[in-house]
ZATOR-491277 format. One record per residue (C-alpha): residue number from 1; residue in one letter; x, y, z. Coordinates in nm, 4 decimals, m for minus. Layout:
@nr = NUM, rest = a, east = X, north = Y, up = Z
...
***
This chain:
@nr = 1, rest = m, east = 0.0000, north = 0.0000, up = 0.0000
@nr = 2, rest = r, east = 0.1224, north = 0.3501, up = m0.0814
@nr = 3, rest = i, east = 0.0263, north = 0.6509, up = 0.1298
@nr = 4, rest = s, east = 0.0556, north = 1.0069, up = m0.0018
@nr = 5, rest = i, east = 0.0175, north = 1.3215, up = 0.2022
@nr = 6, rest = k, east = m0.0209, north = 1.6630, up = 0.0426
@nr = 7, rest = i, east = 0.0367, north = 1.9830, up = 0.2350
@nr = 8, rest = t, east = 0.0027, north = 2.3436, up = 0.1282
@nr = 9, rest = y, east = 0.1708, north = 2.6179, up = 0.3247
@nr = 10, rest = d, east = 0.1189, north = 2.9865, up = 0.2579
@nr = 11, rest = t, east = 0.4094, north = 3.2212, up = 0.3218
@nr = 12, rest = p, east = 0.5498, north = 3.5297, up = 0.1515
@nr = 13, rest = y, east = 0.8855, north = 3.3482, up = 0.1403
@nr = 14, rest = a, east = 0.7685, north = 3.0386, up = m0.0479
@nr = 15, rest = k, east = 1.0357, north = 3.0524, up = m0.3187
@nr = 16, rest = e, east = 1.3249, north = 3.1002, up = m0.0750
@nr = 17, rest = i, east = 1.2020, north = 2.8266, up = 0.1577
@nr = 18, rest = v, east = 1.1514, north = 2.5704, up = m0.1187
@nr = 19, rest = e, east = 1.4978, north = 2.6396, up = m0.2594
@nr = 20, rest = s, east = 1.6502, north = 2.6013, up = 0.0879
@nr = 21, rest = i, east = 1.4720, north = 2.2785, up = 0.1775
@nr = 22, rest = k, east = 1.4892, north = 2.0937, up = m0.1556
@nr = 23, rest = v, east = 1.8610, north = 2.0328, up = m0.1136
@nr = 24, rest = d, east = 1.7887, north = 1.8255, up = 0.1989
@nr = 25, rest = n, east = 1.5813, north = 1.5721, up = 0.0064
@nr = 26, rest = i, east = 1.8668, north = 1.3260, up = m0.0385
@nr = 27, rest = d, east = 1.9203, north = 0.9924, up = 0.1293
@nr = 28, rest = i, east = 1.5497, north = 0.9582, up = 0.1948
@nr = 29, rest = p, east = 1.4119, north = 0.6238, up = 0.3137
@nr = 30, rest = k, east = 1.3562, north = 0.3457, up = 0.0627
@nr = 31, rest = g, east = 1.0140, north = 0.3667, up = m0.0995
@nr = 32, rest = m, east = 0.9646, north = 0.7369, up = m0.0162
@nr = 33, rest = t, east = 0.9295, north = 1.0258, up = m0.2585
@nr = 34, rest = i, east = 0.9228, north = 1.3946, up = m0.1710
@nr = 35, rest = n, east = 0.8025, north = 1.6594, up = m0.4121
@nr = 36, rest = m, east = 0.8127, north = 2.0215, up = m0.3114
@nr = 37, rest = l, east = 0.7428, north = 2.3227, up = m0.5247
@nr = 38, rest = n, east = 0.6562, north = 2.6880, up = m0.5115
@nr = 39, rest = e, east = 0.3075, north = 2.6414, up = m0.6538
@nr = 40, rest = k, east = 0.2098, north = 3.0074, up = m0.6559
@nr = 41, rest = e, east = 0.3903, north = 3.3212, up = m0.5492
@nr = 42, rest = n, east = 0.3112, north = 3.2678, up = m0.1810
@nr = 43, rest = r, east = 0.2308, north = 2.8972, up = m0.1604
@nr = 44, rest = i, east = 0.4401, north = 2.5879, up = m0.1033
@nr = 45, rest = l, east = 0.3021, north = 2.2537, up = m0.2160
@nr = 46, rest = i, east = 0.4548, north = 1.9470, up = m0.0542
@nr = 47, rest = e, east = 0.3737, north = 1.5872, up = m0.1387
@nr = 48, rest = v, east = 0.5349, north = 1.3052, up = 0.0536
@nr = 49, rest = s, east = 0.4474, north = 0.9484, up = m0.0350
@nr = 50, rest = m, east = 0.5792, north = 0.6173, up = 0.0832
@nr = 51, rest = e, east = 0.5289, north = 0.2515, up = 0.0189
@nr = 52, rest = i, east = 0.4007, north = 0.1109, up = 0.3482
@nr = 53, rest = e, east = 0.5334, north = m0.2370, up = 0.4147
@nr = 54, rest = d, east = 0.5036, north = m0.2314, up = 0.7952
@nr = 55, rest = n, east = 0.4007, north = m0.0030, up = 1.0827
@nr = 56, rest = k, east = 0.7492, north = 0.1505, up = 1.1088
@nr = 57, rest = n, east = 0.7024, north = 0.3008, up = 0.7623
@nr = 58, rest = i, east = 0.4022, north = 0.4998, up = 0.8839
@nr = 59, rest = l, east = 0.6114, north = 0.6467, up = 1.1672
@nr = 60, rest = t, east = 0.8909, north = 0.7277, up = 0.9234
@nr = 61, rest = l, east = 0.6435, north = 0.9074, up = 0.6969
@nr = 62, rest = r, east = 0.5015, north = 1.1055, up = 0.9886
@nr = 63, rest = n, east = 0.8471, north = 1.1982, up = 1.1187
@nr = 64, rest = t, east = 0.9571, north = 1.3142, up = 0.7746
@nr = 65, rest = i, east = 0.6539, north = 1.5410, up = 0.7421
@nr = 66, rest = d, east = 0.7124, north = 1.6782, up = 1.0925
@nr = 67, rest = e, east = 1.0734, north = 1.7551, up = 1.0047
@nr = 68, rest = i, east = 0.9784, north = 1.9315, up = 0.6811
@nr = 69, rest = l, east = 0.7216, north = 2.1465, up = 0.8605
@nr = 70, rest = q, east = 0.9661, north = 2.2315, up = 1.1389
@nr = 71, rest = n, east = 1.2227, north = 2.3374, up = 0.8791
@nr = 72, rest = i, east = 0.9686, north = 2.5554, up = 0.7000
@nr = 73, rest = i, east = 0.8640, north = 2.7294, up = 1.0208
@nr = 74, rest = t, east = 1.2252, north = 2.7854, up = 1.1285
@nr = 75, rest = l, east = 1.3208, north = 2.9269, up = 0.7888
@nr = 76, rest = e, east = 1.0169, north = 3.1528, up = 0.7767
@nr = 77, rest = r, east = 1.0961, north = 3.2944, up = 1.1224
@nr = 78, rest = t, east = 1.4614, north = 3.3454, up = 1.0324
@nr = 79, rest = i, east = 1.3871, north = 3.5181, up = 0.7018
@nr = 80, rest = t, east = 1.1270, north = 3.7386, up = 0.8708
@nr = 81, rest = k, east = 1.3745, north = 3.8491, up = 1.1384
@nr = 82, rest = l, east = 1.6508, north = 3.9134, up = 0.8829
@nr = 83, rest = s, east = 1.4238, north = 4.1127, up = 0.6552
@nr = 84, rest = k, east = 1.3334, north = 4.3492, up = 0.9402
@nr = 85, rest = k, east = 1.6943, north = 4.4529, up = 0.9951
***
């Protein structure tokens, strides 16, 4: 069974965030794909899918999505602070 999760995230820094995070999408777990793009000027579209062979794969998928979202939030906060200087 394959599970896919799609997330949209609106931010004025969509392009910068996608370019920063895409480089981290290497050495991902077997059976997983990550697609991330700047869909519109202020929107990030993320799709993470994984072939689920056992329960551990579901946790891996969840942890990967959590990590991506944490990275997005951290980058957005950092860019916001830097742009105010």
